[in-house]
C-alpha positions, -999 to +999 in steps of 0.1 A: +195+342-460+220+323-482+247+348-474+241+345-437+242+307-439+275+309-457+289+331-430+278+308-402+291+277-419+325+293-427+327+307-391+321+272-377+348+257-399+371+285-390+365+279-353+373+241-357+405+250-375+414+275-348+409+248-321+430+224-341+458+250-344+456+259-307+459+221-299+495+224-312+501+258-296+534+248-280+549+233-312+562+246-345+529+237-360+515+270-346+544+289-362+536+272-395+499+281-392+508+318-386+532+317-415+505+303-439+480+329-427+506+357-432+516+346-467+479+344-478+471+378-463+502+394-480+493+378-513+457+390-511+467+426-502+494+429-529+470+413-554+443+438-546+467+468-548+480+458-582+514+449-569+513+412-579+519+415-616+556+405-612+552+370-600+589+367-589+585+398-567+553+384-553+569+351-545+599+367-528+576+389-507+555+360-496+585+339-487+600+368-467+568+374-448+563+337-442+598+334-427+592+359-399+571+337-377+600+312-376+625+338-362+630+328-325+618+355-301+651+355-282+671+361-314+647+383-333+668+415-325+698+399-342+684+380-370+656+403-383+679+432-393+700+409-414+670+392-430+654+426-437+686+441-452+688+412-476+652+415-485+655+453-491+685+447-513+664+422-534+636+447-537+660+473-550+673+448-575+637+442-587+632+480-590+664+483-611+657+453-632+620+459-638+618+497-635+596+499-666+568+479-649+574+484-612+573+518-596+592+529-565+559+535-547+549+499-554+581+486-540+576+507-509+541+494-505+553+458-510+579+462-482+554+479-459+528+452-463+552+422-463+567+435-430+539+449-410+514+420-416+537+392-404+549+411-374+514+419-363+505+382-362+539+369-351+532+389-319+511+359-309+542+337-311+562+362-291+535+361-264+538+323-263+576+323-260+577+351-234+546+345-213+543+308-213+515+287-229+486+293-205+490+331-202+498+336-239+467+316-250+446+338-228+461+370-242+457+357-278+421+349-271+416+384-259+429+397-292+406+373-312+376+382-291+384+419-295+384+414-333+357+389-340+332+394-312+334+432-317+328+428-355+298+405-349+283+428-323+288+458-345+272+440-374+240+431-356+238+463-336+243+483-368+215+464-385+191+469-356+199+504-344+223+520-370+213+555-379+245+576-381+273+566-405+307+561-389+329+565-420+306+568-451+334+574-476+354+543-464+327+518-453+292+531-459+274+503-439+293+509-406+275+531-381+282+548-348+255+527-331+271+495-345+305+505-332+290+511-297+274+477-299+307+462-309+325+477-279+297+464-255+299+429-270+337+429-267+332+439-230+309+410-225+332+386-243+361+397-221+340+392-190+330+357-201+366+346-210+380+362-179+355+342-158+359+309-176+397+309-183+410+299-149+390+266-152+401+261-188+438+267-179+436+241-151+417+217-174+438+219-206+473+231-194+473+218-158+482+253-147+465+274-121+457+308-135+444+340-119+428+365-143+429+402-132+393+408-144+391+446-136+422+452-158+409+429-185+377+448-186+396+481-186+415+473-218+384+459-235+373+492-252+408+500-264+411+465-280+377+468-296+384+502-311+418+490-323+400+462-342+376+487-358+406+508-369+421+476-385+389+469-403+386+505-416+422+505-427+417+474-447+386+489-462+405+520-473+429+498-493+400+479-509+381+510-518+411+528-533+417+498-555+380+491-564+380+457-546+350+444-527+368+415-509+404+404-507+395+369-517+369+342-516+387+315-496+360+318-469+325+320-484+305+348-468+336+363-452+359+369-482+396+363-480+420+357-452+427+394-449+390+401-447+389+379-416+422+389-400+423+427-407+410+435-372+433+408-356+463+426-371+455+455-347+439+438-317+466+412-308+495+438-309+473+461-287+469+433-261+506+426-264+514+463-256+490+463-226+506+431-214+540+448-212+527+471-185+497+455-169+495+420-153+463+407-170+469+371-159+491+354-133+501+317-137 
């Protein structure tokens, strides 16, 4: 009961913070919020994997990952290769200078995590800069619903109906029945946001929006499953390193990475679908 109370309180605080960040969606404040989340997630993963013993390397990795959300979408193709080349050079200098305490495998893992995590979340900024505020906000909400509503639905469906383990060696409490419940809850979430968003767009953005509800419902299972894959992937890293949670910044939920592991997969999935399907017209 106490654990559930902590989860509910943390979730409510998180939703308030999310609303506050979205209020500054069109400003650099949103970029800064993504940057902070990215740096915290990178820190937590590297700490859990035992790659944070060298504090200088950890600081450089966090600064690099935190800079990616500030690279403008239109110039990313030109700026990112240069920034990444400099970062790789610094990583090799660390490997040469601290070869007795840092392995090549650790350096490779550091580069992978500090690159893939920020890009997965920076996709939300790319959506804003490419699609416009109203359409991008809708697409980002799809990614968040695909992650968090699926997770909540899977949790309660698993507790009520769970019989068959989904991945017992990775996450023993997850069940096939819970996953089905997560997919169905995601479908309902997409249906609700698809029905409500045209009014919300007019109300908050002053922009008339038309949601292609059939296509939104079509991508729903793919987004939900992507979120589950993100959750399981994060669980693999924790299990391999003997860690229960990535942190304790959110009581009842764990660390930032524990809350955003699914989002790292769902928002890019929505982004890719949006390249080919017109999910919303403004």
